[in-house]
C-alpha positions in Angstrom: 184.3 170.6 117.5 186.5 173.8 117.4 184.8 176.7 115.1 186.7 178.9 112.9 186.5 182.7 113.8 187.4 185.4 111.4 190.8 186.6 111.7 191.4 190.3 113.3 191.1 193.3 110.8 194.5 194.4 109.5 195.7 198.0 110.1 198.0 198.3 107.3 196.7 196.3 104.4 198.3 193.0 105.6 196.7 190.0 107.6 197.8 190.3 111.3 199.1 186.7 112.2 197.3 184.8 114.6 199.2 185.0 118.0 201.7 182.5 118.6 202.0 180.0 121.5 205.0 179.4 123.5 205.5 176.1 122.1 205.4 177.2 118.4 201.7 176.1 117.7 198.9 178.3 116.7 196.6 179.5 119.4 193.2 178.1 119.3 190.2 180.0 118.1 188.3 181.7 120.8 185.2 180.1 122.3 181.7 181.0 121.0 179.2 181.1 123.8 176.1 180.2 122.1 177.5 177.4 119.7 177.4 179.5 116.7 180.1 181.2 114.7 181.1 184.7 116.2 179.9 187.4 113.6 182.7 189.1 111.8 183.7 192.5 113.5 183.3 194.8 110.6 179.5 194.1 109.9 177.3 196.4 111.7 173.9 196.2 109.9 173.7 192.9 108.5 175.8 193.3 105.4 179.7 193.0 105.0 181.5 196.4 104.8 183.7 196.9 102.0 187.5 195.6 102.3 189.7 198.5 103.6 192.1 200.4 101.1 195.3 198.5 100.3 198.5 200.8 99.8 200.9 197.9 99.0 199.7 197.1 95.5 197.0 194.5 96.4 193.5 194.4 95.1 191.4 197.5 95.8 188.1 197.4 97.9 184.7 196.6 96.1 182.6 199.8 95.6 180.2 200.9 98.0 176.7 199.8 97.8 174.2 202.8 98.6 170.7 201.7 97.8 170.9 197.9 97.1 172.6 198.1 93.9 176.3 198.1 93.2 177.7 201.3 91.8 179.6 200.9 88.5 183.0 200.6 88.2 184.8 203.8 87.2 185.4 204.3 83.3 188.7 202.4 82.5 191.7 204.0 81.3 193.4 201.1 79.6 191.6 200.5 76.7 189.4 197.7 77.9 185.7 197.5 77.4 183.8 200.2 79.6 181.0 198.6 81.8 177.3 199.0 80.9 175.6 201.7 83.0 173.1 201.2 85.7 169.4 201.0 84.2 167.3 203.9 85.2 163.8 202.5 84.0 164.1 198.8 84.5 165.7 198.4 81.0 169.3 198.1 80.3 171.0 201.1 78.8 173.1 200.0 75.7 176.9 200.1 76.6 178.8 203.1 75.1 181.1 202.8 72.4 184.3 201.0 73.2 187.4 202.9 72.7 189.4 200.3 70.7 188.4 197.6 68.1 188.8 194.7 70.5 185.7 195.1 72.1 183.4 196.5 69.1 179.9 194.9 68.9 179.3 192.4 66.0 177.4 194.1 63.1 173.8 193.3 62.8 173.1 192.9 58.9 169.8 191.0 59.2 166.2 192.5 59.7 164.2 190.9 62.5 160.6 190.8 63.6 160.6 192.0 67.3 160.1 189.3 70.0 157.0 191.1 71.2 155.1 190.4 67.9 154.6 186.8 68.5 151.5 186.7 66.3 153.3 187.9 63.3 156.1 185.4 63.9 153.7 182.6 64.1 151.9 183.7 60.8 155.4 183.8 59.0 156.2 180.2 60.3 152.6 179.0 59.3 152.8 180.8 55.8 156.1 179.2 54.9 155.6 175.9 56.6 158.5 176.2 58.9 158.6 173.2 61.2 162.1 173.3 62.8 165.1 175.6 63.0 167.6 176.6 61.7 165.6 177.1 58.5 166.4 179.2 55.6 164.3 180.3 52.8 164.7 182.9 49.8 161.6 185.1 48.9 160.7 187.5 46.1 160.4 190.6 48.2 157.7 192.0 45.9 155.5 189.0 45.6 156.6 187.1 48.7 156.7 184.0 46.7 159.3 181.3 47.8 162.4 181.3 45.3 164.3 178.6 47.3 162.9 176.7 50.2 165.9 174.9 51.3 168.4 177.6 51.9 170.6 175.8 54.3 171.5 173.2 51.5 172.2 176.2 49.1 174.8 178.0 51.2 176.5 174.9 52.2 176.6 173.9 48.3 177.3 177.4 47.0 179.0 179.4 49.7 180.5 182.0 47.3 177.1 182.7 45.8 178.1 181.8 42.3 174.8 180.4 41.5 172.9 183.5 42.9 170.1 184.1 43.2 169.4 180.5 43.5 166.1 180.4 42.0 164.6 177.0 40.8 166.2 175.6 37.8 164.3 173.1 35.2 164.5 169.3 36.0 166.4 168.4 32.8 169.0 171.0 33.9 169.3 169.6 37.5 169.3 165.9 36.4 171.7 166.4 33.7 174.3 163.7 33.4 174.7 159.9 33.6 172.3 157.6 35.4 173.1 154.1 36.6 171.3 150.8 36.6 172.2 148.1 39.4 173.9 146.1 36.7 176.5 148.6 36.1 174.9 149.9 32.7 174.8 153.8 32.4 172.8 156.1 30.2 172.5 159.6 29.8 169.5 161.6 31.5 168.5 163.1 28.1 167.2 159.7 27.1 164.3 160.4 29.5 162.8 163.2 27.5 159.0 162.5 27.1 158.8 159.9 29.7 157.0 160.0 33.1 159.4 160.2 35.9 159.5 159.7 39.5 162.3 160.8 41.6 162.7 158.5 44.6 164.5 160.1 47.7 165.4 157.1 49.9 167.9 155.3 52.3 168.6 151.9 53.4 168.8 153.0 57.1 165.1 154.2 57.1 162.8 151.3 57.9 159.8 153.1 56.1 161.9 153.5 53.1 162.6 149.7 52.8 159.0 148.9 53.3 157.9 151.4 50.5 160.7 150.1 48.2 159.4 146.7 48.1 155.9 147.8 47.3 157.3 150.2 44.8 159.1 147.6 42.9 156.0 145.7 42.3 154.2 148.7 40.9 157.0 149.6 38.8 157.2 146.3 37.1 153.4 146.2 36.5 153.6 149.8 34.8 156.5 148.7 32.7 155.0 145.5 31.6 151.9 147.5 30.4 154.2 149.3 28.1 153.9 152.5 29.8 156.8 155.1 29.1 157.7 155.4 33.0 161.1 155.7 34.8 162.1 156.1 38.4 165.3 157.6 39.4 166.5 156.8 42.9 168.3 159.7 44.8 170.3 158.1 47.6 170.6 159.6 51.3 172.6 156.7 52.4 175.7 157.1 54.7 178.2 155.1 52.5 178.5 154.1 48.9 178.4 150.5 50.2 175.1 151.0 51.8 173.9 152.7 48.4 175.0 149.6 46.5 173.3 147.1 48.7 170.1 148.9 48.7 170.1 149.8 45.0 170.7 146.2 44.3 167.0 145.6 45.1 165.5 148.2 42.6 165.1 147.6 38.9 165.0 151.4 38.2 167.8 154.0 37.7 169.9 156.0 40.1 171.9 159.0 40.4 175.7 158.0 41.0 176.3 158.0 44.7 179.7 159.8 44.1 178.0 162.7 42.3 176.9 164.6 45.6 176.6 167.9 44.1 173.7 166.8 41.8 171.9 164.7 44.5 172.1 167.8 46.5 170.7 169.9 43.7 167.8 167.6 43.5 167.0 167.7 47.3 166.9 171.4 46.9 164.9 171.6 43.9 162.0 169.7 45.7 162.6 170.9 49.2 164.0 167.7 50.6 165.5 168.0 54.2 168.9 166.7 53.8 169.1 165.6 57.6 169.8 161.9 58.3 168.9 162.6 61.9 165.5 164.1 61.0 164.8 161.3 58.9 166.0 158.5 61.2 164.2 160.0 64.3 160.8 160.3 62.3 161.2 156.7 61.1 162.0 155.5 64.6 158.9 157.3 65.8 156.7 155.4 63.3 158.3 152.3 64.2 157.9 152.4 68.1 154.8 154.6 68.4 152.2 151.4 67.8 154.1 149.4 70.3 154.2 152.4 72.9 150.5 152.8 72.5 149.6 149.2 72.8 151.8 148.9 76.2 150.2 152.2 77.6 146.7 151.1 76.6 147.1 147.7 78.3 148.1 149.2 81.8 145.5 152.1 81.6 142.8 149.4 81.1 143.9 148.1 84.5 144.1 151.4 85.8 147.9 151.1 86.4 150.6 153.3 85.5 152.9 152.2 82.3 156.1 150.7 83.5 157.9 152.3 80.7 158.3 155.8 78.9 159.2 155.6 75.3 161.3 158.4 73.4 163.6 158.4 70.4 166.7 160.1 70.9 168.5 162.1 68.0 171.9 163.7 67.7 172.1 166.4 70.1 173.9 167.5 73.4 171.4 165.9 75.8 171.7 162.6 74.1 175.3 162.6 74.0 175.3 163.4 77.8 173.0 160.5 78.4 175.1 158.1 76.4 178.3 159.5 78.4 176.5 159.1 81.7 175.2 155.6 81.1 178.2 154.5 79.1 176.2 153.1 75.9 177.8 152.1 73.0 178.1 154.5 70.1 176.2 152.1 67.6 173.1 153.4 65.7 170.5 152.1 65.6 170.4 151.2 69.2 167.6 149.9 71.4 167.8 150.4 75.0 165.9 150.5 78.3 167.2 152.5 81.0 166.3 151.9 84.6 167.7 154.9 86.3 166.2 154.0 90.0 168.1 150.6 90.0 171.2 152.2 88.0 170.6 149.4 85.5 170.6 149.3 81.5 169.4 146.7 78.9 170.6 147.1 75.4 170.0 145.3 72.1 172.7 146.2 69.5 171.1 145.0 66.2 171.8 145.9 62.5 168.3 146.6 61.9 165.5 147.4 64.2 161.9 146.0 63.4 158.5 146.3 65.2 158.9 142.7 66.1 162.3 143.1 67.7 161.0 146.3 69.6 158.1 144.3 70.8 160.0 141.2 71.8 162.5 143.3 73.8 160.0 145.1 75.7 158.0 142.0 76.5 161.2 140.2 77.7 162.1 143.2 80.0 158.4 143.3 81.4 158.8 139.4 82.1 162.3 140.1 83.8 163.9 137.8 81.2 166.7 140.3 80.4 170.1 140.6 82.2 170.7 144.0 83.4 174.2 145.8 83.0 175.2 148.3 85.5 175.1 152.0 84.6 
């Protein structure tokens, strides 16, 4: 097979044309005596020399390299950002101030803990019970006391700072307004003065929530039958009003109207409830699948065999989106899936509600080779 050799070096900034044959075809590349590509003629020390100067308006050569590092480009004269100078002590020297407003650095209005102070950072995370990011809390700078734990909701609900300084408000002020019963009746929150009140944050999409609701209904009825001055207020985290109505129809207590999103959000903020469906769903799914995963893993461990499945819960993130796209999974949620990447096969169960019994049956059918694979 012919091997391509480099074209001869130009002498005037233009490429020298390959020699023509007498029949109008390009001459073949010269043969190489050792079966390898001939070295470029301009290389003398194992490194390619810079391109020659160009005098016809074409690209200028790259700067010379003298000590293994590239010499910085000269200072621009057209108003563009200047290059960062070379480091002298292993750390990057900050770039000089730009000459125009187009490349001005973003201002840094916040105070940060230096990265090397890991212990101090860890203490702050532990002190304020930070478990995920982004998280935003507001403090009293003098005492360090938390003024507001769920700052993300505050900024979302009050972006103009009309309620600043966002300190906690009394429950009666936050709950103020009409409350509903599932038969359509309405009453004012002021009628609860002097009562023992439970605030129930829940959602129909959360399996542990539905399990708790059944138990809570029985307890609520017994307490009411005993003549106690007791009430529960349901604060929904459902995805739609239809789901809210379906779930609320099982409850004998009161609820904040689903359409009153501002009041539901203020109650979440008051009690530090993370208003994140994905976090709640992921945790619920973990609680559902964990016992089944442990059972399968223990079974194969007792036989000193490797478990045939790895279990994980996929949330809403870039990695999950990429996995869905790659395997062409449906966008349904919840979705129960087994992926056999080595066989390029998938097994999908699209059900309205995932229960422990459904998961266990699905896994057992897969292990018994009863499921029909779909190609990835």
